[in-house]
C-alpha positions in Angstrom: 103.8 111.2 89.8 100.9 113.3 89.3 97.2 113.0 88.6 94.4 115.6 87.3 91.0 116.0 87.8 88.9 118.7 87.5 87.4 118.8 91.0 90.6 118.5 92.4 92.0 121.8 90.9 91.7 125.2 92.9 91.1 128.6 91.5 94.6 129.5 91.6 97.4 127.3 91.0 99.1 125.6 94.1 102.2 127.6 95.6 103.7 124.5 96.3 103.9 121.3 94.3 100.3 119.8 95.0 99.6 116.8 98.0 98.4 115.1 95.3 101.4 114.4 93.3 102.9 112.4 96.1 100.6 109.7 95.7 97.9 108.0 94.1 95.3 108.0 96.7 94.4 111.4 97.8 93.2 110.1 101.0 96.4 109.0 102.0 99.1 110.9 103.1 102.4 111.6 101.9 104.4 108.1 101.4 107.9 109.7 100.9 107.7 111.1 104.6 108.6 108.5 106.4 111.4 108.4 103.8 112.0 112.0 104.0 111.6 111.8 108.3 114.7 109.2 108.0 116.8 110.9 105.6 116.1 113.7 107.9 117.3 112.1 111.0 119.6 109.5 110.2 121.3 111.8 107.4 122.9 109.8 104.3 125.7 107.4 106.2 122.7 106.6 109.3 120.8 105.1 106.5 123.2 103.4 104.5 124.0 102.0 108.2 120.4 100.8 108.8 120.3 98.9 105.5 123.7 97.6 105.6 122.6 95.7 109.4 119.2 94.7 107.8 120.9 93.2 105.7 123.6 91.5 107.9 120.5 90.4 109.7 119.1 88.4 106.8 121.9 86.5 106.2 122.8 85.8 110.0 118.3 84.0 109.6 120.3 82.4 105.9 123.7 81.0 107.7 121.3 79.5 110.6 118.7 78.2 109.0 120.8 76.0 105.9 122.6 75.1 108.6 119.7 72.5 109.8 119.1 69.6 108.1 115.5 69.3 106.3 115.7 73.8 105.9 117.1 75.1 102.5 117.9 78.4 101.4 116.1 78.9 98.1 117.8 82.3 96.5 120.9 84.1 97.5 120.4 86.8 100.2 121.8 89.9 98.6 119.7 92.4 100.1 117.2 91.5 103.3 114.9 89.0 101.9 115.2 85.6 102.7 113.8 82.1 100.7 113.3 79.0 102.9 111.5 75.7 101.7 110.9 72.8 104.2 111.2 69.4 102.4 110.0 69.0 99.2 106.8 69.3 100.1 104.5 72.7 99.5 102.3 71.7 102.0 104.8 70.7 105.2 106.4 74.7 104.4 102.8 76.1 104.5 102.5 73.7 108.0 105.5 75.2 109.0 105.3 79.0 108.6 101.6 78.2 110.7 102.8 76.8 113.0 105.6 79.8 113.5 102.9 82.5 113.0 100.9 81.0 115.8 103.7 80.5 118.2 103.8 84.3 118.3 107.7 84.3 118.6 107.7 86.1 114.9 105.7 86.3 111.6 107.3 85.1 108.8 105.0 85.1 106.1 104.4 82.7 102.9 105.2 83.5 98.6 105.2 81.1 95.6 108.4 81.5 94.1 109.6 79.3 91.0 106.0 77.4 91.5 107.3 76.5 95.2 105.7 77.6 98.0 108.4 79.0 100.1 109.2 81.1 103.9 109.8 85.0 103.3 111.9 86.4 106.2 111.9 90.1 105.0 114.6 92.1 107.8 113.5 95.5 107.5 112.7 96.7 110.8 115.8 99.4 112.7 114.5 97.8 115.4 115.6 94.0 114.9 118.7 92.4 116.3 120.8 89.5 116.1 118.6 88.2 119.1 115.6 88.4 117.4 117.1 87.0 114.7 118.4 83.9 116.9 115.2 83.8 118.5 112.9 83.7 115.7 115.6 80.8 114.1 114.6 78.8 117.2 111.3 78.8 116.3 111.3 77.6 113.2 113.8 75.1 113.7 111.5 73.9 116.3 108.2 73.5 114.1 110.2 72.5 111.8 111.4 69.7 114.1 107.3 69.4 115.2 106.9 68.2 111.2 104.3 70.8 111.1 
């Protein structure tokens, strides 16, 4: 990716790739820096293990939630994303999401997919553990049972 403008060009051609070639915004750091740092620290196999672990934790979310009456996992969990619906009512789903957020135990966002409101669970932190998933599932189940 690259962009140019008369006011961005110096008198001499740059010795290295211009920073603006890394991001669309001139005032932000290179977004690839975090990826580079992770690869540098963990290596290729370490990053692969991290991705695999996040995907496994997403499957754990899906399995535990799907086992609860009134909670439906709406997608095939092939990566780190889980879409969850509570009954057949968009308002109920939004209410459960709000109750979970208010609980402070975890934060799950909402989305609309195929015209239906859903909770979107995204497992993407290297800090997330099985215990975190289990606590989050309990908070979601409690919110759903409360009839939010």
